[in-house]
C-alpha positions as CSV (number, residue, x, y, z in Angstrom):
1,M,-28.8,-43.4,5.5
2,T,-30.9,-43.1,1.6
3,L,-31.5,-39.9,-0.1
4,P,-35.5,-40.2,0.6
5,H,-37.2,-38.7,-2.7
6,Q,-40.2,-36.6,-3.0
7,Y,-42.2,-34.6,-5.6
8,I,-45.1,-32.1,-5.9
9,E,-48.9,-32.7,-6.7
10,R,-50.1,-31.1,-8.8
11,Y,-53.3,-31.2,-8.7
12,S,-52.5,-30.8,-4.5
13,G,-49.9,-28.4,-4.4
14,Q,-48.4,-31.0,-1.5
15,V,-45.1,-32.1,-1.8
16,R,-44.6,-36.0,-1.1
17,T,-42.4,-39.0,-0.6
18,E,-42.8,-41.8,-3.3
19,Q,-42.4,-44.8,-1.6
20,L,-39.9,-46.5,-4.0
21,F,-41.1,-50.0,-5.8
22,G,-38.2,-52.5,-4.8
23,D,-36.1,-50.1,-4.4
24,R,-33.6,-52.6,-2.4
25,L,-33.1,-53.9,-5.4
26,V,-32.6,-51.2,-7.6
27,R,-29.5,-50.3,-5.0
28,F,-28.3,-53.7,-5.5
29,L,-28.2,-53.2,-9.3
30,Y,-26.9,-50.2,-10.0
31,H,-23.8,-49.8,-7.2
32,P,-21.6,-52.5,-6.7
33,L,-23.1,-55.0,-9.2
34,R,-22.7,-53.1,-12.4
35,E,-19.3,-52.1,-12.1
36,Q,-18.1,-55.2,-9.7
37,A,-19.9,-58.0,-11.8
38,P,-20.9,-56.3,-15.3
39,A,-22.2,-59.9,-17.2
40,L,-24.4,-60.0,-13.9
41,F,-25.5,-56.8,-14.5
42,R,-26.4,-57.3,-18.0
43,L,-28.3,-60.9,-16.8
44,L,-30.6,-58.9,-14.8
45,T,-31.5,-56.0,-17.3
46,S,-32.4,-58.9,-20.4
47,G,-35.4,-59.0,-21.2
48,Y,-35.8,-63.2,-19.5
49,S,-34.8,-61.5,-16.3
50,S,-37.0,-58.5,-16.4
51,R,-40.1,-61.2,-17.6
52,L,-39.3,-63.7,-14.3
53,L,-39.3,-60.5,-11.9
54,A,-42.7,-59.5,-13.8
55,L,-44.1,-62.7,-13.0
56,A,-42.7,-63.0,-9.0
57,Q,-43.8,-59.6,-8.3
58,Y,-47.5,-59.4,-10.5
59,D,-48.2,-63.7,-11.3
60,L,-47.2,-65.4,-8.3
61,D,-48.9,-63.8,-5.6
62,T,-47.1,-65.4,-3.2
63,F,-44.0,-63.9,-3.2
64,N,-45.3,-60.5,-2.8
65,P,-48.3,-60.1,-0.5
66,R,-48.1,-56.6,-0.4
67,L,-49.6,-56.6,-3.9
68,R,-53.1,-57.7,-1.8
69,Q,-55.5,-56.2,-2.1
70,P,-57.2,-54.5,-0.1
71,A,-53.9,-53.4,1.5
72,F,-52.6,-52.3,-1.6
73,L,-55.7,-50.0,-2.7
74,R,-55.0,-48.3,1.0
75,Q,-51.4,-47.6,0.8
76,Y,-51.5,-46.5,-3.2
77,G,-54.7,-44.6,-3.0
78,I,-56.0,-46.7,-6.4
79,D,-59.8,-45.7,-6.4
80,L,-61.8,-48.7,-7.8
81,A,-64.2,-46.6,-8.6
82,E,-62.5,-44.8,-11.4
83,C,-62.6,-48.2,-12.7
84,L,-64.7,-50.9,-15.2
85,E,-65.3,-53.6,-14.2
86,P,-63.5,-53.4,-10.6
87,E,-65.0,-57.4,-10.4
88,R,-62.1,-58.5,-12.3
89,L,-59.1,-57.1,-10.6
90,T,-58.6,-59.8,-8.9
91,S,-55.3,-60.7,-9.0
92,A,-51.9,-58.1,-9.1
93,R,-51.7,-58.0,-12.4
94,R,-55.2,-57.8,-13.3
95,L,-55.7,-54.6,-10.9
96,F,-52.0,-53.0,-13.0
97,E,-53.5,-53.7,-16.2
98,R,-57.3,-51.9,-14.6
99,R,-59.1,-49.5,-17.7
100,I,-60.7,-46.7,-16.4
101,R,-63.2,-44.4,-17.4
102,Y,-60.8,-41.7,-18.4
103,W,-63.7,-39.9,-20.4
104,H,-65.3,-39.0,-16.8
105,C,-62.3,-39.3,-14.0
106,R,-59.6,-37.3,-16.3
107,P,-61.4,-34.4,-18.4
108,M,-59.3,-32.7,-20.4
109,A,-59.2,-29.3,-22.3
110,A,-61.5,-28.3,-25.0
111,D,-58.7,-26.7,-27.0
112,E,-57.2,-28.7,-29.6
113,R,-54.0,-27.2,-28.9
114,A,-53.8,-27.8,-25.7
115,V,-51.0,-30.9,-25.3
116,V,-52.4,-33.2,-22.3
117,A,-50.3,-35.9,-20.4
118,P,-50.0,-39.4,-21.8
119,A,-50.4,-40.6,-19.2
120,D,-50.9,-40.2,-15.1
121,A,-47.4,-40.1,-14.4
122,R,-44.5,-38.0,-12.8
123,L,-43.5,-35.5,-15.5
124,L,-39.9,-33.2,-15.9
125,L,-39.3,-30.7,-18.4
126,A,-36.0,-30.3,-20.3
127,S,-34.8,-29.1,-23.6
128,L,-32.5,-30.0,-25.6
129,A,-31.2,-25.9,-26.7
130,E,-27.9,-24.7,-25.0
131,D,-29.2,-21.2,-24.5
132,S,-32.8,-22.5,-22.0
133,A,-32.9,-22.6,-19.2
134,L,-34.4,-26.4,-19.0
135,W,-30.8,-27.1,-21.2
136,L,-30.1,-31.1,-20.0
137,K,-28.6,-32.2,-23.4
138,D,-26.9,-35.6,-22.3
139,K,-28.6,-36.7,-19.0
140,F,-31.7,-38.5,-19.7
141,F,-30.4,-39.9,-23.2
142,V,-28.2,-39.1,-26.3
143,L,-31.2,-37.6,-29.0
144,A,-29.3,-39.5,-31.7
145,E,-29.6,-43.0,-29.8
146,L,-32.9,-42.7,-28.3
147,L,-34.8,-42.3,-31.7
148,A,-31.8,-44.7,-33.6
149,A,-30.5,-43.0,-36.3
150,T,-29.8,-45.0,-38.2
151,K,-33.6,-45.8,-38.6
152,T,-34.8,-42.2,-38.5
153,D,-34.1,-39.0,-40.6
154,W,-36.0,-36.7,-37.8
155,L,-32.6,-35.4,-36.1
156,G,-32.4,-32.0,-37.1
157,R,-36.2,-31.0,-36.7
158,F,-35.5,-32.3,-32.5
159,A,-31.8,-30.9,-32.1
160,A,-32.6,-28.2,-29.6
161,A,-35.8,-29.7,-28.9
162,D,-38.5,-29.3,-25.8
163,V,-38.6,-32.7,-24.0
164,A,-41.0,-34.1,-21.2
165,I,-40.5,-36.9,-19.2
166,F,-43.1,-38.7,-18.1
167,R,-42.2,-41.3,-15.4
168,L,-44.9,-44.6,-14.7
169,T,-44.6,-45.7,-11.2
170,P,-45.6,-49.2,-10.7
171,E,-48.8,-48.9,-8.8
172,K,-50.1,-46.2,-11.4
173,Y,-52.3,-46.4,-14.6
174,H,-50.7,-47.9,-17.5
175,Y,-52.5,-47.3,-20.4
176,N,-50.7,-44.5,-22.7
177,H,-52.6,-41.9,-24.1
178,L,-52.1,-39.7,-27.7
179,P,-50.5,-36.1,-26.2
180,V,-51.8,-34.2,-29.4
181,S,-54.0,-34.8,-32.4
182,G,-51.4,-35.4,-36.1
183,R,-50.8,-37.6,-38.7
184,I,-48.1,-40.6,-38.0
185,V,-45.8,-40.1,-40.5
186,D,-43.2,-43.1,-39.0
187,Q,-43.5,-45.2,-36.3
188,Y,-40.3,-48.1,-35.5
189,E,-39.3,-50.2,-32.7
190,V,-35.8,-50.1,-31.1
191,Q,-34.7,-53.1,-29.5
192,G,-32.5,-52.7,-25.9
193,R,-32.2,-53.4,-22.6
194,Y,-34.0,-52.9,-19.5
195,H,-33.0,-51.1,-17.5
196,A,-35.5,-49.4,-14.5
197,C,-36.6,-46.3,-14.3
198,N,-36.7,-45.7,-10.4
199,P,-35.0,-41.9,-10.1
200,G,-31.6,-43.8,-8.4
201,A,-31.3,-46.3,-11.2
202,V,-31.6,-43.2,-13.7
203,V,-29.1,-41.0,-11.7
204,A,-26.7,-44.2,-12.0
205,A,-27.2,-44.5,-14.6
206,V,-26.5,-42.2,-16.9
207,T,-28.5,-42.3,-20.4
208,P,-31.1,-44.9,-19.7
209,Y,-33.6,-44.1,-22.3
210,D,-31.6,-44.7,-24.8
211,K,-30.2,-47.9,-24.4
212,N,-34.1,-49.8,-23.2
213,R,-36.7,-51.5,-25.7
214,R,-38.4,-48.5,-27.0
215,L,-41.4,-47.8,-29.4
216,V,-40.5,-44.3,-31.6
217,T,-44.1,-42.6,-32.7
218,L,-43.6,-39.8,-34.9
219,I,-46.6,-36.9,-35.3
220,D,-47.6,-34.5,-37.3
221,T,-50.0,-31.9,-36.4
222,D,-50.0,-29.2,-38.6
223,V,-53.3,-31.2,-40.1
224,A,-56.4,-30.2,-40.6
225,D,-58.0,-30.5,-36.5
226,G,-54.3,-31.3,-35.7
227,S,-52.9,-29.7,-32.2
228,Q,-50.3,-27.3,-34.6
229,V,-47.3,-27.7,-32.2
230,G,-45.1,-29.1,-35.6
231,L,-43.4,-32.4,-34.9
232,V,-44.0,-34.6,-32.0
233,A,-41.7,-37.7,-30.8
234,M,-43.5,-40.0,-28.6
235,V,-41.0,-42.8,-27.2
236,E,-42.4,-45.4,-24.7
237,V,-40.0,-46.7,-23.2
238,V,-40.1,-50.4,-21.2
239,A,-37.8,-50.9,-18.4
240,L,-37.4,-53.1,-15.4
241,M,-40.6,-55.6,-15.3
242,I,-42.4,-54.7,-18.2
243,G,-42.6,-57.6,-20.2
244,D,-44.1,-55.6,-23.7
245,L,-45.4,-53.3,-25.2
246,H,-49.5,-53.7,-26.7
247,S,-51.0,-51.1,-29.2
248,C,-54.2,-50.6,-28.5
249,Y,-55.6,-47.3,-30.6
250,C,-59.3,-46.5,-29.9
251,D,-60.7,-43.0,-31.9
252,H,-63.7,-42.9,-29.7
253,C,-64.6,-43.4,-25.4
254,G,-63.7,-47.0,-24.2
255,Y,-61.0,-49.1,-25.5
256,E,-62.6,-50.7,-28.5
257,P,-62.3,-51.3,-31.2
258,V,-58.9,-51.5,-31.4
259,T,-57.4,-49.5,-34.9
260,L,-54.1,-50.7,-36.2
261,Q,-51.6,-47.9,-36.6
262,Y,-49.2,-47.1,-39.3
263,P,-48.6,-44.1,-40.8
264,G,-51.3,-41.6,-42.4
265,L,-53.4,-42.4,-39.7
266,F,-55.3,-39.0,-38.3
267,V,-55.2,-40.2,-34.1
268,R,-56.5,-38.0,-31.6
269,R,-55.9,-36.2,-28.9
270,G,-56.1,-38.2,-25.2
271,Q,-57.6,-41.7,-26.4
272,P,-55.9,-44.9,-25.6
273,K,-52.3,-45.1,-27.7
274,S,-50.4,-48.6,-26.2
275,L,-50.2,-50.3,-22.7
276,F,-47.6,-50.9,-20.5
277,R,-47.4,-54.2,-19.1
278,P,-47.2,-53.8,-15.1
279,G,-44.2,-52.4,-13.7
280,S,-42.0,-48.9,-14.6
281,S,-41.7,-47.5,-17.4
282,T,-41.2,-44.1,-19.0
283,V,-42.9,-42.0,-22.5
284,V,-40.8,-39.3,-23.4
285,L,-41.6,-36.9,-25.7
286,L,-40.1,-34.3,-28.2
287,F,-41.4,-31.2,-29.5
288,E,-39.3,-28.8,-31.8
289,P,-38.6,-25.7,-30.7
290,G,-40.5,-23.1,-30.4
291,R,-44.0,-24.7,-31.3
292,L,-45.0,-25.4,-27.6
293,R,-45.3,-23.2,-24.1
294,F,-45.4,-25.8,-21.1
295,S,-47.1,-24.6,-18.3
296,D,-46.1,-21.6,-15.9
297,D,-47.1,-24.0,-12.8
298,L,-45.3,-27.5,-14.0
299,L,-41.8,-24.7,-14.3
300,A,-42.1,-23.0,-11.1
301,N,-42.5,-26.6,-9.8
302,Q,-39.4,-27.8,-11.5
303,R,-36.9,-25.4,-10.1
304,R,-38.2,-25.2,-6.1
305,G,-35.2,-25.8,-3.6
306,D,-36.9,-27.0,-1.0
307,V,-38.7,-30.6,-2.2
308,V,-35.9,-33.3,-2.0
309,S,-35.2,-35.2,-5.2
310,R,-32.8,-38.0,-5.9
311,F,-32.8,-35.9,-10.1
312,S,-31.7,-32.8,-8.1
313,R,-28.9,-34.2,-6.2
314,G,-27.9,-36.8,-8.7
315,F,-27.2,-33.5,-11.4
316,G,-26.6,-30.6,-9.6
317,L,-28.8,-28.8,-10.2
318,P,-32.7,-28.4,-9.4
319,L,-34.7,-30.9,-10.5
320,V,-37.8,-31.5,-8.9
321,E,-41.1,-33.7,-10.4
322,T,-44.6,-32.9,-10.4
323,E,-47.6,-35.6,-10.5
324,V,-49.6,-35.2,-13.2
325,R,-52.8,-36.7,-14.0
326,L,-53.1,-38.3,-18.0
327,R,-55.1,-36.3,-20.2
328,S,-54.3,-33.0,-18.2
329,T,-52.8,-29.4,-20.0
330,I,-48.5,-29.9,-19.9
331,G,-48.4,-26.5,-22.5
332,R,-50.2,-25.0,-25.4
333,A,-49.2,-24.3,-28.7
334,V,-47.3,-21.4,-29.9
335,T,-48.5,-21.6,-33.1
336,G,-49.4,-22.6,-36.3
337,G,-48.2,-24.7,-38.6
């Protein structure tokens, strides 16, 4: 019998059981195939195969009738009232790349020192400091690999980092927004595979986030009008069936005009930053130690022992995700720069 995966819905406090999208495929890929046929496994987690799977799931509706409206909308709770131009959402791809009235339906705390969720996602918190109760070193990534040590000089700043991991499931709104305000000091892409972000795959693959293709953005928040939480690394990780990651920063309510991201640009908390193409994906945030205090309810939820989590079972300690909404507060700055 397959172990279910549960999470806690933050805004209601209810325990929910996740309908794991493509779970059979993921279990096939990450159990016998990876060990017995490594060449085939590498092929199926390549960019070519990921794009092919995305085509079948999101562009050829006959391949997956469950994605048809209105049944899919009811099953996954997608609210068309939140969407801009809902009449245009006539295909699976358009539905998954939908735009919403985030300034209205995803309110944000006015306090600039409140760090906010970059996506509608399921959240885990961690620390790379050995003396922390959240210590999870090398469970989800190896820091030097995640940041690509040959391309950055920032490793020392994050050696004992506080970490927030946001897992976007396929039906979610797939725009990423800025969690903090500050100035971009570096941005670079790291090539890699297209591993799934399903909890079972994460446990089976071990440190998958530093193996996948990803975009790293480093933001200095200790500047005028910044969030005052030090240097922040935002790592956007593509996954199985994610075809691409599109830059789309806009510093006004809405999605246009798009501003090119570059070192030196000041970016504003809560504004759109990028778009994951359809599928599951992950955003990893790294904070310098001692600069951010995570919200108490998120910490309490993660330690609960009455919730069935594949992460808890796989890693042998309570690791329960909380579903958070885009632009909701996940923590606050402790000190200024």
